[in-house]
Biopython code that builds the backbone (N, CA, C, O; Angstrom):
import numpy as np
from Bio.PDB.StructureBuilder import StructureBuilder

atoms = [
    (1, "MET", "N", (95.834, 94.341, 95.892)),
    (1, "MET", "CA", (95.539, 94.549, 94.884)),
    (1, "MET", "C", (96.126, 96.213, 94.217)),
    (1, "MET", "O", (95.904, 97.378, 94.547)),
    (2, "ALA", "N", (96.783, 95.694, 93.369)),
    (2, "ALA", "CA", (97.528, 96.899, 92.793)),
    (2, "ALA", "C", (96.088, 98.266, 91.921)),
    (2, "ALA", "O", (94.886, 98.222, 91.657)),
    (3, "ILE", "N", (97.150, 99.218, 91.798)),
    (3, "ILE", "CA", (95.970, 100.320, 91.347)),
    (3, "ILE", "C", (96.216, 100.094, 90.245)),
    (3, "ILE", "O", (97.202, 99.551, 89.748)),
    (4, "LEU", "N", (94.769, 100.757, 89.530)),
    (4, "LEU", "CA", (94.690, 100.052, 87.891)),
    (4, "LEU", "C", (95.194, 101.451, 87.267)),
    (4, "LEU", "O", (94.933, 102.566, 87.719)),
    (5, "ARG", "N", (96.012, 101.138, 86.072)),
    (5, "ARG", "CA", (96.144, 102.951, 85.339)),
    (5, "ARG", "C", (95.166, 102.789, 84.622)),
    (5, "ARG", "O", (94.436, 101.813, 84.446)),
    (6, "PRO", "N", (95.178, 104.130, 84.067)),
    (6, "PRO", "CA", (93.937, 104.413, 82.825)),
    (6, "PRO", "C", (94.084, 103.591, 81.609)),
    (6, "PRO", "O", (93.106, 103.171, 80.991)),
    (7, "GLN", "N", (95.219, 103.377, 81.290)),
    (7, "GLN", "CA", (95.448, 102.519, 79.774)),
    (7, "GLN", "C", (95.023, 101.171, 80.290)),
    (7, "GLN", "O", (94.316, 100.545, 79.501)),
    (8, "GLU", "N", (95.388, 100.369, 81.844)),
    (8, "GLU", "CA", (94.814, 99.472, 81.868)),
    (8, "GLU", "C", (93.236, 99.031, 81.893)),
    (8, "GLU", "O", (92.721, 97.971, 81.536)),
    (9, "ILE", "N", (92.584, 100.353, 82.504)),
    (9, "ILE", "CA", (91.020, 100.636, 82.807)),
    (9, "ILE", "C", (90.444, 100.369, 81.175)),
    (9, "ILE", "O", (89.684, 99.449, 80.873)),
    (10, "ARG", "N", (90.978, 101.370, 80.240)),
    (10, "ARG", "CA", (90.545, 101.558, 78.650)),
    (10, "ARG", "C", (90.410, 100.214, 78.150)),
    (10, "ARG", "O", (89.491, 99.919, 77.386)),
    (11, "GLU", "N", (91.075, 99.574, 78.448)),
    (11, "GLU", "CA", (91.479, 98.234, 77.807)),
    (11, "GLU", "C", (90.262, 97.095, 78.153)),
    (11, "GLU", "O", (90.110, 96.090, 77.459)),
    (12, "MET", "N", (89.392, 97.426, 79.378)),
    (12, "MET", "CA", (88.388, 96.376, 79.902)),
    (12, "MET", "C", (87.162, 96.768, 79.182)),
    (12, "MET", "O", (87.023, 97.780, 78.496)),
    (13, "SER", "N", (86.234, 95.794, 79.433)),
    (13, "SER", "CA", (84.924, 96.103, 78.872)),
    (13, "SER", "C", (84.223, 96.772, 80.067)),
    (13, "SER", "O", (84.726, 96.945, 81.178)),
    (14, "ILE", "N", (82.899, 97.147, 79.644)),
    (14, "ILE", "CA", (82.089, 98.033, 80.540)),
    (14, "ILE", "C", (81.568, 96.502, 81.786)),
    (14, "ILE", "O", (81.293, 96.760, 82.958)),
    (15, "SER", "N", (81.542, 95.655, 81.475)),
    (15, "SER", "CA", (81.210, 94.748, 82.778)),
    (15, "SER", "C", (82.515, 94.349, 83.333)),
    (15, "SER", "O", (82.509, 94.046, 84.526)),
    (16, "GLU", "N", (83.432, 94.301, 82.811)),
    (16, "GLU", "CA", (84.657, 94.030, 83.694)),
    (16, "GLU", "C", (84.800, 95.651, 84.230)),
    (16, "GLU", "O", (84.979, 95.610, 85.447)),
    (17, "MET", "N", (84.788, 96.638, 83.886)),
    (17, "MET", "CA", (84.806, 97.767, 84.939)),
    (17, "MET", "C", (83.936, 97.284, 86.386)),
    (17, "MET", "O", (84.402, 97.169, 87.520)),
    (18, "LYS", "N", (82.307, 97.016, 85.857)),
    (18, "LYS", "CA", (81.571, 96.905, 86.825)),
    (18, "LYS", "C", (82.164, 96.049, 88.063)),
    (18, "LYS", "O", (82.217, 96.337, 89.259)),
    (19, "GLU", "N", (82.608, 94.851, 87.335)),
    (19, "GLU", "CA", (83.241, 93.711, 88.353)),
    (19, "GLU", "C", (84.304, 94.289, 89.614)),
    (19, "GLU", "O", (84.318, 94.274, 90.845)),
    (20, "LYS", "N", (85.193, 94.811, 88.467)),
    (20, "LYS", "CA", (86.065, 95.807, 89.696)),
    (20, "LYS", "C", (85.584, 96.863, 90.249)),
    (20, "LYS", "O", (86.409, 97.250, 91.076)),
    (21, "LEU", "N", (84.670, 97.541, 90.226)),
    (21, "LEU", "CA", (84.399, 98.726, 90.869)),
    (21, "LEU", "C", (83.535, 97.840, 92.199)),
    (21, "LEU", "O", (83.577, 98.310, 93.336)),
    (22, "MET", "N", (82.835, 96.645, 91.937)),
    (22, "MET", "CA", (82.637, 96.212, 93.111)),
    (22, "MET", "C", (83.397, 95.551, 94.020)),
    (22, "MET", "O", (83.271, 95.462, 95.241)),
    (23, "GLU", "N", (84.164, 95.118, 93.309)),
    (23, "GLU", "CA", (85.782, 94.651, 94.018)),
    (23, "GLU", "C", (86.089, 95.415, 94.855)),
    (23, "GLU", "O", (86.220, 95.143, 96.049)),
    (24, "LEU", "N", (86.277, 96.680, 94.241)),
    (24, "LEU", "CA", (87.156, 98.107, 94.964)),
    (24, "LEU", "C", (86.405, 98.619, 96.272)),
    (24, "LEU", "O", (86.863, 98.968, 97.360)),
    (25, "LYS", "N", (84.993, 98.541, 95.764)),
    (25, "LYS", "CA", (83.756, 98.893, 97.051)),
    (25, "LYS", "C", (83.985, 98.181, 98.669)),
    (25, "LYS", "O", (83.965, 98.525, 99.851)),
    (26, "ARG", "N", (84.274, 96.627, 97.588)),
    (26, "ARG", "CA", (84.441, 96.126, 98.877)),
    (26, "ARG", "C", (85.357, 96.389, 99.829)),
    (26, "ARG", "O", (85.144, 96.557, 101.029)),
    (27, "GLU", "N", (86.525, 96.423, 99.176)),
    (27, "GLU", "CA", (87.887, 96.419, 99.831)),
    (27, "GLU", "C", (87.571, 98.004, 100.383)),
    (27, "GLU", "O", (87.847, 98.106, 101.578)),
    (28, "LEU", "N", (87.186, 98.935, 99.931)),
    (28, "LEU", "CA", (86.875, 99.989, 100.765)),
    (28, "LEU", "C", (86.104, 99.877, 101.992)),
    (28, "LEU", "O", (86.477, 100.430, 103.027)),
    (29, "LEU", "N", (85.012, 99.161, 101.915)),
    (29, "LEU", "CA", (84.209, 99.232, 102.733)),
    (29, "LEU", "C", (84.911, 98.679, 104.186)),
    (29, "LEU", "O", (84.701, 99.159, 105.300)),
    (30, "LYS", "N", (85.927, 97.377, 103.813)),
    (30, "LYS", "CA", (86.463, 96.724, 104.538)),
    (30, "LYS", "C", (87.680, 97.641, 105.534)),
    (30, "LYS", "O", (87.762, 97.617, 106.763)),
    (31, "GLU", "N", (88.433, 98.313, 104.699)),
    (31, "GLU", "CA", (89.374, 99.343, 105.063)),
    (31, "GLU", "C", (88.579, 100.381, 106.620)),
    (31, "GLU", "O", (88.982, 100.514, 107.775)),
    (32, "TYR", "N", (87.149, 101.017, 105.784)),
    (32, "TYR", "CA", (86.428, 101.850, 106.805)),
    (32, "TYR", "C", (86.115, 101.058, 107.916)),
    (32, "TYR", "O", (86.102, 101.566, 109.037)),
    (33, "THR", "N", (85.827, 99.706, 107.714)),
    (33, "THR", "CA", (85.502, 99.152, 109.086)),
    (33, "THR", "C", (86.729, 98.797, 110.005)),
    (33, "THR", "O", (86.815, 98.666, 111.226)),
    (34, "ASN", "N", (87.424, 98.714, 109.235)),
    (34, "ASN", "CA", (89.081, 98.734, 110.545)),
    (34, "ASN", "C", (89.470, 99.794, 111.014)),
    (34, "ASN", "O", (90.001, 99.933, 112.116)),
    (35, "LYS", "N", (89.189, 100.816, 110.047)),
    (35, "LYS", "CA", (89.496, 102.662, 110.833)),
    (35, "LYS", "C", (88.682, 102.049, 111.754)),
    (35, "LYS", "O", (89.298, 101.334, 112.544)),
    (36, "ALA", "N", (87.223, 102.116, 111.936)),
    (36, "ALA", "CA", (86.349, 102.457, 112.969)),
    (36, "ALA", "C", (86.694, 101.720, 114.173)),
    (36, "ALA", "O", (86.883, 102.210, 115.286)),
    (37, "THR", "N", (86.775, 100.194, 113.762)),
    (37, "THR", "CA", (86.985, 99.440, 114.909)),
    (37, "THR", "C", (88.179, 99.536, 115.418)),
    (37, "THR", "O", (88.132, 99.056, 116.550)),
    (38, "SER", "N", (89.304, 99.935, 115.150)),
    (38, "SER", "CA", (90.756, 99.886, 115.803)),
    (38, "SER", "C", (91.309, 101.146, 115.805)),
    (38, "SER", "O", (92.531, 101.259, 115.897)),
    (39, "GLY", "N", (90.307, 102.498, 115.681)),
    (39, "GLY", "CA", (90.581, 103.847, 115.634)),
    (39, "GLY", "C", (91.832, 104.387, 114.719)),
    (39, "GLY", "O", (92.091, 105.565, 114.964)),
    (40, "ALA", "N", (92.555, 103.862, 113.849)),
    (40, "ALA", "CA", (93.565, 104.168, 112.812)),
    (40, "ALA", "C", (93.525, 103.434, 111.903)),
    (40, "ALA", "O", (93.305, 102.266, 112.223)),
    (41, "PRO", "N", (93.677, 103.673, 110.623)),
    (41, "PRO", "CA", (93.626, 102.684, 109.383)),
    (41, "PRO", "C", (95.318, 102.121, 109.455)),
    (41, "PRO", "O", (96.344, 102.699, 109.812)),
    (42, "SER", "N", (95.056, 100.698, 108.928)),
    (42, "SER", "CA", (96.317, 100.238, 108.898)),
    (42, "SER", "C", (97.314, 100.569, 107.909)),
    (42, "SER", "O", (98.497, 100.272, 108.072)),
    (43, "ASN", "N", (96.756, 101.350, 106.592)),
    (43, "ASN", "CA", (97.415, 101.689, 105.805)),
    (43, "ASN", "C", (96.370, 102.795, 105.134)),
    (43, "ASN", "O", (95.531, 102.518, 104.277)),
    (44, "PRO", "N", (96.663, 104.446, 105.861)),
    (44, "PRO", "CA", (95.783, 105.211, 105.046)),
    (44, "PRO", "C", (95.969, 105.464, 103.930)),
    (44, "PRO", "O", (94.969, 105.849, 103.324)),
    (45, "GLY", "N", (97.242, 105.380, 103.163)),
    (45, "GLY", "CA", (97.370, 105.699, 102.001)),
    (45, "GLY", "C", (96.265, 104.724, 100.918)),
    (45, "GLY", "O", (95.707, 105.295, 99.981)),
    (46, "ARG", "N", (96.156, 103.978, 101.048)),
    (46, "ARG", "CA", (95.535, 102.809, 100.526)),
    (46, "ARG", "C", (93.830, 103.130, 100.435)),
    (46, "ARG", "O", (93.295, 102.555, 99.487)),
    (47, "MET", "N", (93.190, 103.715, 101.032)),
    (47, "MET", "CA", (92.352, 103.925, 101.464)),
    (47, "MET", "C", (92.102, 105.163, 100.406)),
    (47, "MET", "O", (91.126, 105.178, 99.656)),
    (48, "ARG", "N", (93.135, 106.234, 100.438)),
    (48, "ARG", "CA", (93.175, 106.956, 99.411)),
    (48, "ARG", "C", (93.291, 106.798, 97.596)),
    (48, "ARG", "O", (92.939, 107.600, 96.730)),
    (49, "GLU", "N", (93.886, 105.523, 97.475)),
    (49, "GLU", "CA", (94.261, 104.896, 96.205)),
    (49, "GLU", "C", (92.965, 104.260, 95.640)),
    (49, "GLU", "O", (92.639, 104.378, 94.459)),
    (50, "ILE", "N", (92.351, 103.676, 96.435)),
    (50, "ILE", "CA", (91.006, 102.769, 96.219)),
    (50, "ILE", "C", (90.022, 103.725, 95.724)),
    (50, "ILE", "O", (89.418, 103.617, 94.657)),
    (51, "ARG", "N", (89.866, 104.962, 96.838)),
    (51, "ARG", "CA", (88.740, 105.956, 96.263)),
    (51, "ARG", "C", (89.109, 106.767, 95.005)),
    (51, "ARG", "O", (88.190, 107.317, 94.398)),
    (52, "ARG", "N", (90.581, 106.907, 94.490)),
    (52, "ARG", "CA", (90.686, 107.246, 93.279)),
    (52, "ARG", "C", (90.525, 106.553, 92.296)),
    (52, "ARG", "O", (90.113, 107.045, 91.245)),
    (53, "THR", "N", (90.828, 105.200, 92.428)),
    (53, "THR", "CA", (90.807, 104.252, 91.258)),
    (53, "THR", "C", (89.408, 103.928, 91.015)),
    (53, "THR", "O", (89.114, 103.305, 89.995)),
    (54, "ILE", "N", (88.658, 104.230, 91.715)),
    (54, "ILE", "CA", (87.117, 104.170, 91.470)),
    (54, "ILE", "C", (86.672, 105.100, 90.804)),
    (54, "ILE", "O", (86.042, 104.815, 89.786)),
    (55, "ALA", "N", (86.914, 106.848, 91.270)),
    (55, "ALA", "CA", (86.737, 107.810, 90.704)),
    (55, "ALA", "C", (87.136, 107.561, 89.078)),
    (55, "ALA", "O", (86.359, 107.916, 88.191)),
    (56, "ARG", "N", (88.814, 106.723, 88.700)),
    (56, "ARG", "CA", (89.383, 106.591, 87.389)),
    (56, "ARG", "C", (87.787, 105.854, 87.027)),
    (56, "ARG", "O", (86.844, 106.390, 86.447)),
    (57, "ILE", "N", (87.839, 105.034, 87.356)),
    (57, "ILE", "CA", (86.943, 103.719, 86.579)),
    (57, "ILE", "C", (85.527, 104.458, 86.008)),
    (57, "ILE", "O", (85.189, 104.430, 84.825)),
    (58, "TYR", "N", (84.779, 105.118, 87.085)),
    (58, "TYR", "CA", (83.492, 105.990, 86.594)),
    (58, "TYR", "C", (84.071, 107.188, 85.435)),
    (58, "TYR", "O", (83.426, 107.480, 84.428)),
    (59, "THR", "N", (85.146, 107.685, 85.723)),
    (59, "THR", "CA", (85.225, 108.507, 84.271)),
    (59, "THR", "C", (85.421, 108.359, 83.515)),
    (59, "THR", "O", (85.218, 109.176, 82.617)),
    (60, "ILE", "N", (86.092, 106.916, 83.288)),
    (60, "ILE", "CA", (86.346, 106.123, 81.874)),
    (60, "ILE", "C", (84.965, 105.274, 81.528)),
    (60, "ILE", "O", (84.569, 105.075, 80.380)),
    (61, "MET", "N", (84.401, 104.878, 82.555)),
    (61, "MET", "CA", (82.663, 104.157, 82.026)),
    (61, "MET", "C", (82.140, 105.509, 81.497)),
    (61, "MET", "O", (81.843, 105.351, 80.313)),
    (62, "ASN", "N", (81.942, 106.599, 81.843)),
    (62, "ASN", "CA", (81.715, 107.856, 81.039)),
    (62, "ASN", "C", (82.125, 108.109, 79.648)),
    (62, "ASN", "O", (81.441, 108.406, 78.668)),
    (63, "GLU", "N", (83.449, 107.917, 79.782)),
    (63, "GLU", "CA", (83.898, 108.105, 78.533)),
    (63, "GLU", "C", (83.589, 107.557, 77.473)),
    (63, "GLU", "O", (83.216, 108.083, 76.425)),
    (64, "LYS", "N", (83.809, 105.974, 77.839)),
    (64, "LYS", "CA", (83.109, 104.905, 77.126)),
    (64, "LYS", "C", (81.621, 105.210, 76.384)),
    (64, "LYS", "O", (81.399, 105.163, 75.174)),
    (65, "ARG", "N", (80.581, 105.565, 77.561)),
    (65, "ARG", "CA", (79.346, 105.730, 77.108)),
    (65, "ARG", "C", (79.000, 106.648, 76.233)),
    (65, "ARG", "O", (77.985, 106.703, 75.539)),
    (66, "ARG", "N", (79.784, 107.278, 76.292)),
    (66, "ARG", "CA", (79.815, 109.145, 75.272)),
    (66, "ARG", "C", (79.873, 108.763, 73.854)),
    (66, "ARG", "O", (79.115, 109.027, 72.921)),
    (67, "GLU", "N", (81.114, 107.978, 73.925)),
    (67, "GLU", "CA", (81.704, 107.577, 72.678)),
    (67, "GLU", "C", (80.528, 106.415, 71.650)),
    (67, "GLU", "O", (80.353, 106.475, 70.434)),
    (68, "TYR", "N", (80.015, 105.637, 72.434)),
    (68, "TYR", "CA", (79.220, 105.084, 72.251)),
    (68, "TYR", "C", (77.758, 105.623, 71.782)),
    (68, "TYR", "O", (77.237, 105.092, 70.801)),
    (69, "SER", "N", (77.084, 106.685, 72.482)),
    (69, "SER", "CA", (75.891, 107.444, 72.206)),
    (69, "SER", "C", (76.277, 108.276, 70.672)),
    (69, "SER", "O", (75.505, 108.379, 69.719)),
    (70, "LYS", "N", (77.453, 108.727, 70.742)),
    (70, "LYS", "CA", (77.815, 109.377, 69.387)),
    (70, "LYS", "C", (77.994, 108.514, 68.341)),
    (70, "LYS", "O", (78.302, 108.918, 67.219)),
    (71, "GLN", "N", (77.867, 107.625, 68.550)),
    (71, "GLN", "CA", (77.837, 106.886, 67.308)),
    (71, "GLN", "C", (76.601, 106.502, 66.335)),
    (71, "GLN", "O", (76.802, 105.855, 65.307)),
]
sb = StructureBuilder()
sb.init_structure("model")
sb.init_model(0)
sb.init_chain("A")
sb.init_seg("    ")
for serial, (resi, resn, name, xyz) in enumerate(atoms, 1):
    if name == "N":
        sb.init_residue(resn, " ", resi, " ")
    sb.init_atom(name, np.array(xyz, "f"), 0.0, 1.0, " ", f" {name:<3s}", serial, name[0])
structure = sb.get_structure()
């Protein structure tokens, strides 16, 4: 899975963002499991990329929620 740019995330609906979050969390859990069993992650940069993408989605979700609450 490629990283999601902020513009791509902003074009998604809240429900699509939640689906993507679940998918990314599963992938991150898989990476952590691989790291724990084999001792070294296959791609350490990938774990960082996933964590940052998750944070990006949460940030944009909060921005959208604040927009809706102001209206």
